[in-house]
Each structure stands twice: as structure tokens, then as C-alpha cells.
C-alpha positions as CSV (number, residue, x, y, z in Angstrom):
1,M,-5.7,85.6,29.8
2,F,-8.6,83.6,31.1
3,N,-10.1,83.3,27.6
4,R,-6.8,81.9,26.3
5,F,-6.7,79.3,29.2
6,L,-10.3,78.2,28.3
7,A,-9.4,77.8,24.6
8,F,-6.3,75.7,25.6
9,F,-8.2,73.5,27.9
10,A,-11.0,73.0,25.3
11,A,-8.3,71.9,22.7
12,V,-6.8,69.3,25.1
13,L,-10.3,67.8,25.9
14,L,-11.0,67.6,22.2
15,A,-7.7,65.9,21.4
16,F,-8.4,63.1,24.0
17,A,-12.1,62.7,23.4
18,P,-13.3,59.4,21.9
19,T,-14.5,59.5,18.3
20,S,-18.0,58.8,17.1
21,G,-19.3,55.4,18.1
22,G,-16.4,54.7,20.6
23,A,-13.9,54.0,17.7
24,Q,-10.2,54.4,18.4
25,S,-7.1,54.7,16.4
26,V,-5.1,51.6,15.1
27,Q,-1.4,51.5,15.5
28,Q,1.2,49.3,13.8
29,S,3.6,47.0,15.8
30,G,6.9,46.2,14.2
31,T,7.8,46.0,10.5
32,V,5.6,44.6,7.9
33,T,6.1,42.7,4.5
34,A,4.0,43.5,1.5
35,G,1.6,40.6,0.8
36,H,1.5,39.3,4.3
37,A,-1.8,39.2,6.3
38,A,-2.3,41.4,9.3
39,R,-3.0,40.1,12.8
40,W,-4.2,41.7,16.0
41,V,-1.5,41.9,18.5
42,T,-3.7,43.5,21.2
43,N,-6.5,46.0,21.3
44,G,-5.7,48.8,18.9
45,I,-2.5,47.3,17.6
46,V,-1.9,45.2,14.5
47,G,1.3,43.5,13.2
48,D,2.7,41.3,10.4
49,A,1.2,37.7,10.4
50,G,4.4,36.3,9.0
51,T,4.8,33.5,6.4
52,S,2.9,30.3,5.9
53,V,5.4,28.3,7.9
54,G,4.4,30.3,11.0
55,G,6.7,31.2,13.9
56,A,6.6,31.6,17.6
57,V,3.3,31.5,19.4
58,G,1.6,34.8,19.2
59,S,3.5,35.9,16.1
60,Y,1.1,34.5,13.4
61,L,-2.5,33.9,12.8
62,T,-4.0,31.4,15.2
63,T,-7.4,31.0,13.6
64,L,-9.1,31.7,10.3
65,G,-12.7,31.3,9.4
66,V,-14.7,31.7,6.2
67,T,-18.5,31.8,6.2
68,A,-19.9,31.3,2.7
69,S,-22.4,28.7,1.5
70,G,-21.8,27.5,-2.1
71,G,-19.0,27.8,-4.5
72,T,-15.4,27.8,-3.5
73,P,-14.7,31.1,-1.6
74,F,-11.2,30.2,-0.4
75,C,-8.7,30.0,-3.2
76,I,-4.9,29.9,-3.6
77,N,-3.7,31.1,-7.1
78,S,-0.4,30.3,-8.7
79,G,-0.2,33.7,-10.3
80,A,-2.1,36.9,-11.2
81,T,-5.6,36.3,-12.4
82,T,-5.1,38.6,-15.4
83,G,-3.1,35.8,-17.1
84,A,-2.7,32.1,-17.1
85,Y,-2.9,30.6,-13.6
86,N,-3.8,27.5,-11.6
87,A,-6.2,27.7,-8.6
88,F,-6.7,25.4,-5.7
89,C,-10.0,26.3,-4.0
90,M,-12.1,24.9,-1.2
91,G,-15.8,25.3,-0.3
92,V,-18.7,23.7,1.4
93,D,-22.5,23.9,1.4
94,T,-25.4,21.8,2.6
95,S,-26.3,20.4,-0.9
96,T,-22.9,19.3,-2.4
97,G,-20.9,19.0,0.7
98,A,-17.2,19.8,0.9
99,I,-15.4,20.7,-2.3
100,F,-11.7,20.6,-3.3
101,S,-11.2,22.2,-6.7
102,D,-8.0,22.1,-8.8
103,T,-8.6,24.3,-12.0
104,A,-6.5,25.8,-14.7
105,Y,-7.5,29.3,-16.0
106,G,-6.5,31.6,-18.8
107,G,-4.9,28.8,-20.9
108,A,-2.7,27.5,-18.1
109,T,-1.6,23.8,-18.2
110,H,-3.5,21.8,-15.7
111,V,-1.4,20.4,-12.9
112,P,-2.4,17.3,-10.9
113,L,-4.0,17.6,-7.4
114,Q,-1.5,15.9,-5.1
115,F,-1.7,14.7,-1.5
116,K,1.6,14.4,0.3
117,V,2.7,13.0,3.6
118,N,6.2,14.2,4.9
119,G,7.0,15.4,1.5
120,T,6.1,12.2,-0.3
121,T,3.2,12.0,-2.8
122,V,0.7,9.4,-1.6
123,L,-2.1,10.2,-4.1
124,S,-2.1,12.2,-7.3
125,I,-5.3,13.0,-9.4
126,S,-4.9,14.1,-13.0
127,D,-7.3,16.4,-15.0
128,S,-9.0,13.2,-16.3
129,G,-9.9,12.2,-12.8
130,A,-7.5,9.3,-12.8
131,A,-6.0,8.6,-9.4
132,T,-2.5,7.3,-9.0
133,L,-1.2,6.0,-5.6
134,G,2.3,7.1,-4.9
135,A,5.2,4.9,-3.7
136,A,4.8,5.9,-0.1
137,P,4.8,3.8,3.1
138,V,1.3,2.5,4.0
139,I,-0.1,4.5,6.8
140,P,-2.0,2.2,9.3
141,L,-5.5,3.7,9.8
142,T,-6.5,1.3,12.6
143,G,-7.8,3.4,15.5
144,Y,-7.9,6.7,13.7
145,L,-11.1,8.6,14.2
146,F,-12.9,10.5,11.4
147,G,-15.4,13.2,12.3
148,N,-17.1,16.4,11.3
149,G,-14.6,18.7,12.9
150,S,-16.1,18.6,16.4
151,S,-16.8,15.0,17.3
152,A,-15.8,11.6,16.2
153,V,-18.2,9.8,13.8
154,T,-16.6,6.4,13.3
155,A,-13.4,4.5,13.9
156,V,-11.6,2.6,11.1
157,P,-11.8,-1.1,12.1
158,T,-9.0,-3.6,11.8
159,T,-8.7,-5.8,8.8
160,S,-10.1,-8.7,10.8
161,G,-13.0,-6.6,11.8
162,V,-13.8,-5.7,8.2
163,L,-13.6,-9.4,7.1
164,D,-15.6,-10.6,10.1
165,G,-18.4,-8.3,8.9
166,A,-19.0,-10.7,6.1
167,S,-18.5,-13.9,8.2
168,S,-16.5,-14.9,11.3
169,T,-17.0,-18.7,10.7
170,P,-13.7,-20.5,10.5
171,G,-13.0,-22.0,7.1
172,V,-15.1,-19.5,5.2
173,V,-13.8,-18.0,2.0
174,L,-14.9,-14.6,0.7
175,A,-15.6,-14.4,-3.1
176,R,-17.2,-11.9,-5.5
177,G,-20.4,-13.2,-6.9
178,A,-22.4,-11.9,-9.9
179,S,-23.7,-8.9,-7.9
180,A,-21.9,-8.7,-4.6
181,W,-19.3,-10.1,-2.2
182,G,-20.3,-13.1,-0.2
183,A,-19.0,-15.9,2.0
184,V,-18.5,-19.4,0.6
185,G,-19.1,-21.7,3.6
186,P,-16.4,-24.2,4.8
187,G,-15.9,-27.2,2.6
188,S,-15.2,-30.8,3.7
189,T,-11.7,-32.1,4.5
190,G,-9.8,-32.8,1.2
191,Q,-12.0,-30.7,-1.0
192,V,-10.8,-27.9,-3.3
193,L,-12.4,-24.7,-4.6
194,L,-13.8,-25.1,-8.1
195,S,-14.2,-22.0,-10.3
196,Q,-17.7,-21.3,-11.7
197,G,-16.7,-18.6,-14.1
198,S,-18.3,-15.3,-13.2
199,S,-20.2,-16.8,-10.3
200,A,-18.9,-17.6,-6.8
201,P,-16.7,-20.7,-6.6
202,I,-17.9,-23.9,-4.9
203,W,-16.2,-26.7,-3.0
204,G,-15.7,-30.0,-4.7
205,P,-13.6,-33.2,-4.8
206,V,-10.1,-33.2,-6.2
207,S,-11.3,-35.5,-9.0
208,Q,-13.3,-32.6,-10.5
209,A,-10.3,-30.3,-10.6
210,Q,-7.5,-30.1,-13.1
211,T,-4.5,-30.5,-10.8
212,V,-1.1,-28.9,-11.6
213,I,1.7,-30.0,-9.3
214,L,4.9,-28.0,-9.3
215,Q,7.8,-30.3,-8.4
216,A,11.1,-29.2,-6.8
217,L,13.9,-29.3,-9.3
218,R,17.6,-29.5,-8.4
219,V,20.3,-29.3,-11.0
220,V,23.7,-30.6,-9.9
221,T,26.8,-29.2,-11.7
222,A,29.5,-29.8,-8.9
223,P,31.7,-32.9,-9.0
224,G,31.3,-35.8,-6.6
225,G,28.4,-37.8,-5.2
226,V,24.9,-36.6,-4.8
227,A,22.7,-37.2,-1.8
228,V,19.0,-36.8,-2.5
229,T,17.0,-35.1,0.3
230,S,13.3,-34.9,1.2
231,T,13.0,-31.6,-0.6
232,D,13.9,-33.0,-4.0
233,N,11.4,-34.2,-6.6
234,I,13.6,-34.2,-9.7
235,V,17.4,-34.3,-9.7
236,V,19.2,-33.5,-12.9
237,L,22.8,-34.3,-13.3
238,N,24.5,-31.7,-15.5
239,K,28.1,-31.7,-14.2
240,T,30.6,-29.2,-15.6
241,V,33.2,-32.0,-15.9
242,G,31.9,-35.3,-17.0
243,A,32.4,-38.2,-14.5
244,A,30.7,-41.2,-13.1
245,T,28.3,-40.3,-10.3
246,T,26.8,-42.1,-7.3
247,V,23.4,-40.9,-6.3
248,T,22.2,-41.9,-2.8
249,M,18.5,-42.1,-2.1
250,P,17.1,-41.3,1.4
251,S,15.0,-43.8,3.5
252,D,13.0,-41.4,5.7
253,L,10.4,-40.1,3.4
254,T,6.6,-40.3,3.4
255,P,5.3,-43.3,1.5
256,G,4.2,-42.4,-2.0
257,T,7.0,-39.8,-2.5
258,V,8.2,-40.0,-6.1
259,I,11.8,-38.9,-7.1
260,T,13.3,-38.9,-10.6
261,V,17.1,-38.9,-11.3
262,K,17.9,-37.6,-14.8
263,D,21.1,-37.5,-16.9
264,G,21.0,-33.9,-18.0
265,K,24.4,-33.7,-19.6
266,G,23.9,-36.6,-21.9
267,D,27.0,-38.5,-21.1
268,A,25.6,-41.4,-19.0
269,G,26.5,-43.7,-21.8
270,T,30.2,-43.0,-21.0
271,Y,30.0,-42.1,-17.3
272,F,27.4,-44.4,-15.7
273,V,25.0,-43.0,-12.9
274,T,24.8,-45.4,-10.0
275,I,21.7,-45.0,-7.8
276,T,21.9,-46.6,-4.4
277,G,19.8,-46.6,-1.3
278,S,20.8,-45.3,2.2
279,S,20.0,-48.2,4.5
280,C,17.5,-49.5,2.0
281,T,17.2,-51.3,-1.4
282,I,15.8,-50.4,-4.8
283,D,13.5,-53.2,-6.1
284,G,15.4,-55.6,-3.8
285,Q,18.8,-54.6,-5.2
286,A,21.5,-52.5,-3.7
287,S,21.8,-50.3,-6.8
288,V,20.2,-49.4,-10.2
289,Y,21.9,-47.6,-13.1
290,V,21.4,-45.0,-15.7
291,T,23.6,-46.1,-18.7
292,S,22.2,-44.3,-21.6
293,A,22.6,-40.6,-22.7
294,Y,19.8,-38.4,-21.2
295,G,18.4,-41.5,-19.5
296,S,16.4,-41.3,-16.3
297,I,14.9,-43.4,-13.5
298,S,11.8,-42.6,-11.5
299,M,11.2,-44.3,-8.1
300,V,8.5,-44.3,-5.5
301,W,9.2,-44.8,-1.8
302,N,6.8,-47.5,-0.4
303,G,7.8,-47.1,3.2
304,T,10.6,-49.8,3.2
305,Q,12.3,-49.6,-0.1
306,W,12.3,-47.7,-3.4
307,N,10.4,-49.2,-6.4
308,V,11.3,-48.2,-10.0
309,L,8.3,-47.0,-11.9
């Protein structure tokens, strides 16, 4: 009897004794899905790490580190590597730096490398290396910090800060010269920028520039009289229904302002155009007339009356 007791006691001690090197058995917590990663729940217990979208805190992987210098040891493949597949890989080493790799294998068609923000593509890079910006809202970078993963390296400055790096002098114009960007100093009052071909532009007098002036055009098709305003330069009368028309010129314009009144319908020979001043005269007269088809009259305001040119 005593020998049987000793044998039973020895068997119990052996069952609960630690294995070699202090190792212990590992148990599974909950159900698992094939293809999912395993995670440690607590000492001696592992469970399913879930999908890539994660879940409640403590139910998925909270950290993942890969130590490997050179190449791209971390890859996500679109299919089995025994056939055609695309691979997105990442790596880093001290010579080439960080690497993002988008490669087609086994005869697979290359797909572009895309960067998305809230589901919208903001940048797409093709197999030729051509980069295409997507139609996405502009993300302001002012104040964002870029670093090496542990500490900030630099802050993206404001637009004004970038431009002030070239010059903060009022009146300066930035221009691309033959070899670099540079600042063209302020010109004098009344000067204009003159192109120098592939060199940086220079300031010069208006007399050296070929000036093109775009004038405000108003086409009148409605019946009735026409009141010329300070925003008009050329008034074309092209009424839907032909009729004699009275055009009234303003008297509160800047001296030197030129306005032209034109018969655009071609019926002024039948329906005269009467041009009169508002509290002013035209060459000392109350009115002047357009009496020929497609005729016109141009006038300049001298500060007190209109003068026909």
C-alpha cells in the first residue's frame, strides 16, 4: 500500500513540474480564423488578432516591429506567389533610406501606387514613374511637423514664410533666371516689367512695352434710351427691333476717358442715333448724331465737356 502511495505522489509531482528551461504550455482563448495573426492575450494565452480594421482595445495587435536592414522585408501580396500577383513592399536601410515598392510579378499587370485621404486619391504613380495629382481638397500643411518617428525635424512654413526666404522687401517680384530663382528689386512708380526672354525680367518705362488695353464692351439689344456709365468703353447698339435711340453721356468721369458709340445693327441711316450729354455739352453742342449705317463716334472727356475725336 505504501509503495502505491509513493508512486501516485510521484506521478502528481511530475505532472505539475515545470518543463526544461522554465517553459510552459500555451493555451488558446476564443475562436480563431484561418489567415489571421495571433496575439498574446496574457501570459500563456493567445487569441485571434482580428481583421485589418481592428476592434475594441485589447482585441487586436497594438504594435508590430520588423528589424531587417536592406531590401523590402515587409510585403503585402495581391495573390499567391505561385502565379501572377502584385506586391506592395516596404523596407529601410542606412544607405538607400526608406523604400516603398509597387511591383508586378509572374506576368501580372502593373497597378499604380496610390495615396488616398478619406477614400479620395490625392496622388497616383504609374509604372513609368509619372505622378498624377488627384482631384482632392488641398490639405493645408502649415504647422504640420515632419520627423523621424521620434522627434520633430522641421515645420512646414507658411506661404509668406517661403517667399520671404527669397526677399521680404515690399515691391519685389520673384522670377526664374537662367539658373535659379531670384528677386527682381522694386521698380519706380509707373514702370512695367519687361521680358528678357529666358533671363529674369527687368523694370522699364511704358514706352518700351507693347501695350495691349482690353476695353469694356457693352452690346445693347433692349429697346429704349441708353445711359452710358463709367464702366463702359465701347457701346454697340444692336437692338432687336430697329428704332431711333438716344444715348446719354455721363459727366463724372476721369479726364482722358474715351468712349465710343457704335451702330452695330447697321440701321442708323434710317433710325438716327442721338448722343447727348448729361449736364454737359459735346464740342459745345447739346447733341451729336450717328446717321450712317454702322457709323460710330468716339469722344474723350476733358473734365468739362465731351470732345469728338
